[in-house]
Structures are given as structure tokens and as C-alpha cells.
LOMAR-294829 format. One record per residue (C-alpha): residue in one letter; y, z, x. Coordinates in steps of 0.1 Angstrom, whole numbers, plus 5000, padded with zeros to 4 digits. Layout:
# residues N
code	py	pz	px
A	Y	Z	X $
...
# end
This chain:
# residues 177
code	py	pz	px
M	4999	5000	5000 $
T	5034	4990	5013 $
G	5067	5008	5009 $
H	5079	4980	4988 $
T	5099	4990	4957 $
P	5096	4967	4928 $
P	5131	4953	4917 $
S	5147	4973	4890 $
P	5150	4957	4857 $
P	5185	4941	4848 $
K	5210	4967	4835 $
A	5217	4966	4797 $
P	5253	4961	4786 $
W	5272	4993	4780 $
P	5279	5003	4754 $
P	5248	4989	4740 $
P	5253	4962	4713 $
D	5248	4975	4679 $
H	5237	4948	4657 $
R	5243	4969	4626 $
V	5280	4971	4633 $
E	5288	4935	4642 $
P	5285	4922	4606 $
H	5307	4948	4594 $
F	5334	4939	4620 $
R	5330	4903	4609 $
I	5337	4914	4572 $
L	5368	4934	4584 $
F	5382	4904	4603 $
D	5376	4879	4578 $
Q	5388	4901	4548 $
A	5416	4920	4564 $
P	5448	4925	4544 $
L	5466	4917	4578 $
G	5468	4887	4601 $
I	5446	4892	4631 $
L	5447	4872	4664 $
L	5430	4875	4697 $
V	5450	4859	4723 $
E	5444	4852	4761 $
A	5471	4874	4776 $
R	5480	4852	4807 $
T	5483	4819	4788 $
G	5491	4830	4753 $
R	5463	4808	4740 $
I	5450	4818	4706 $
I	5413	4825	4709 $
L	5406	4836	4674 $
A	5427	4839	4642 $
N	5416	4852	4608 $
H	5422	4835	4575 $
C	5451	4859	4565 $
F	5470	4851	4597 $
A	5463	4813	4590 $
R	5477	4816	4556 $
I	5508	4834	4568 $
V	5517	4806	4592 $
G	5503	4778	4570 $
R	5476	4765	4593 $
T	5438	4768	4596 $
P	5421	4791	4621 $
A	5407	4760	4638 $
E	5443	4745	4643 $
L	5455	4779	4656 $
E	5428	4779	4682 $
Q	5444	4748	4697 $
L	5478	4766	4700 $
D	5495	4794	4718 $
W	5516	4822	4702 $
M	5548	4808	4719 $
S	5545	4774	4701 $
I	5545	4789	4667 $
T	5572	4816	4674 $
H	5608	4810	4662 $
P	5629	4798	4691 $
E	5654	4827	4685 $
D	5626	4852	4690 $
L	5608	4837	4720 $
V	5627	4855	4748 $
A	5624	4889	4733 $
N	5587	4883	4726 $
R	5580	4870	4761 $
L	5596	4901	4776 $
G	5576	4923	4754 $
M	5543	4906	4763 $
E	5553	4906	4799 $
Q	5557	4944	4797 $
L	5524	4947	4779 $
N	5504	4926	4803 $
A	5519	4945	4833 $
R	5507	4977	4816 $
E	5542	4991	4814 $
I	5536	4997	4777 $
S	5504	5001	4759 $
T	5515	4985	4725 $
Y	5542	4960	4717 $
H	5558	4960	4682 $
A	5584	4935	4670 $
V	5599	4921	4638 $
K	5596	4884	4646 $
R	5595	4850	4629 $
Y	5566	4825	4631 $
L	5572	4789	4623 $
R	5551	4770	4597 $
P	5543	4733	4601 $
N	5571	4724	4576 $
G	5596	4742	4599 $
S	5601	4770	4576 $
A	5600	4805	4592 $
V	5580	4835	4580 $
W	5593	4870	4589 $
T	5566	4894	4601 $
N	5559	4928	4615 $
M	5537	4924	4646 $
T	5519	4948	4667 $
T	5499	4939	4698 $
S	5479	4958	4722 $
R	5457	4950	4752 $
V	5419	4947	4749 $
H	5392	4940	4775 $
A	5365	4917	4759 $
N	5331	4931	4768 $
G	5344	4950	4798 $
R	5354	4918	4816 $
D	5384	4914	4836 $
Q	5399	4889	4812 $
L	5427	4905	4796 $
Q	5432	4897	4759 $
N	5457	4908	4734 $
L	5448	4919	4699 $
T	5477	4913	4673 $
M	5480	4925	4638 $
V	5506	4908	4617 $
E	5520	4916	4583 $
D	5541	4890	4562 $
I	5575	4906	4553 $
T	5594	4875	4542 $
A	5596	4886	4507 $
Q	5610	4920	4517 $
R	5635	4904	4540 $
K	5647	4883	4512 $
A	5649	4911	4488 $
E	5669	4932	4513 $
Q	5693	4903	4518 $
K	5697	4898	4481 $
S	5705	4935	4475 $
K	5730	4934	4504 $
S	5748	4906	4487 $
S	5745	4920	4451 $
P	5769	4943	4435 $
P	5758	4980	4432 $
D	5733	4988	4405 $
W	5754	5016	4386 $
R	5727	5020	4361 $
N	5706	5041	4384 $
G	5735	5065	4391 $
S	5733	5060	4428 $
G	5757	5031	4433 $
T	5730	5014	4453 $
A	5705	4987	4442 $
P	5669	4999	4435 $
P	5644	4996	4463 $
P	5632	4959	4468 $
W	5601	4950	4450 $
R	5570	4946	4472 $
P	5552	4914	4465 $
R	5515	4907	4470 $
S	5506	4899	4504 $
P	5496	4863	4511 $
C	5463	4877	4523 $
D	5456	4892	4489 $
A	5440	4857	4480 $
G	5404	4854	4487 $
P	5388	4834	4514 $
N	5393	4801	4494 $
G	5428	4810	4486 $
S	5421	4822	4451 $
# end
């Protein structure tokens, strides 16, 4: 008998994949009430977008996966967003939040609350950003309208009532229904 040690089996990934959890995450992603994006941090390329985000920006998930976040960001918001993303990617901040506008294919802008954080996919070195997006366009319009409207004296406060909160564009089902 020699002193030869047999090779050890390959290491299993850690944490171990939980095949019970993955379908639930797929459901969360597909049916989330917020837009969700996974973006390659260095290039800004959209790796994955859910149906809600696609509805918000008027595109399909497949179309979005051919774009980067800069190409669908309103030009007036681009400089501030680049700065925030640079700080996030340099680990100066752990989360970046902004009220920003995305552009739809017809050129119209959609106002959003956006929150982005860093993620490491499967423990690899490739840095990615996870972004959650809420469409606040209707709220912004209601706020602008209330600022330009005379006070509502009927409620006794001399101010307009709070803006109505509409349904989210993500309230529709996967087929837009």
C-alpha cells in the first residue's frame, strides 16, 4: 500500500442550492408589484428585467436585455445617476436611491422611485446591481396639479386633499390584464 491519498471530491457550492426555494423566487420576480432589474455594474447592461419594469418603461424584458440603464434614463437625470452608481460600485455607499425618470420608446418620461444595491451573483467576482423601481408618475402629476390648483377650503385646512394613489402599472397580470 502506498501513501497515495485519493483526490477529494469536488466542493459543493456554498450555500448549497435549495431547489425548493428557487421556484418561489421566480414567482416573486415575475409577480412583484415593483419593477426589478439585475444590471452588470461595470457596463450598466441590463441582465434581467421583470414584467413590471418592462411595463413601466414600455418595453419587453427581451428588449431591455439588449440595453443598458443609461440608454433609457432621461438625459437630465443621467449625470446624477452616473455619480450615484459610481459611488455604489466603488463601495462608498451600500445603497443608492433616486427619484428619476426613465424614457419610454415614444419619448415620454416616467417618474420613478429607484433603489439599487450591489449583489454578488453566486459568490463570483462579477459585481451586479439589483434595482427596485416604483412608478410614481401619477403621483407627480397629482402633486403638480395640487400646487397649481386653488386651495380646497372645504376641508378646512386651506390645502388640497392628499393626491389620489392610482393602481400601479404592475397591478396588471402577466398578460397585461
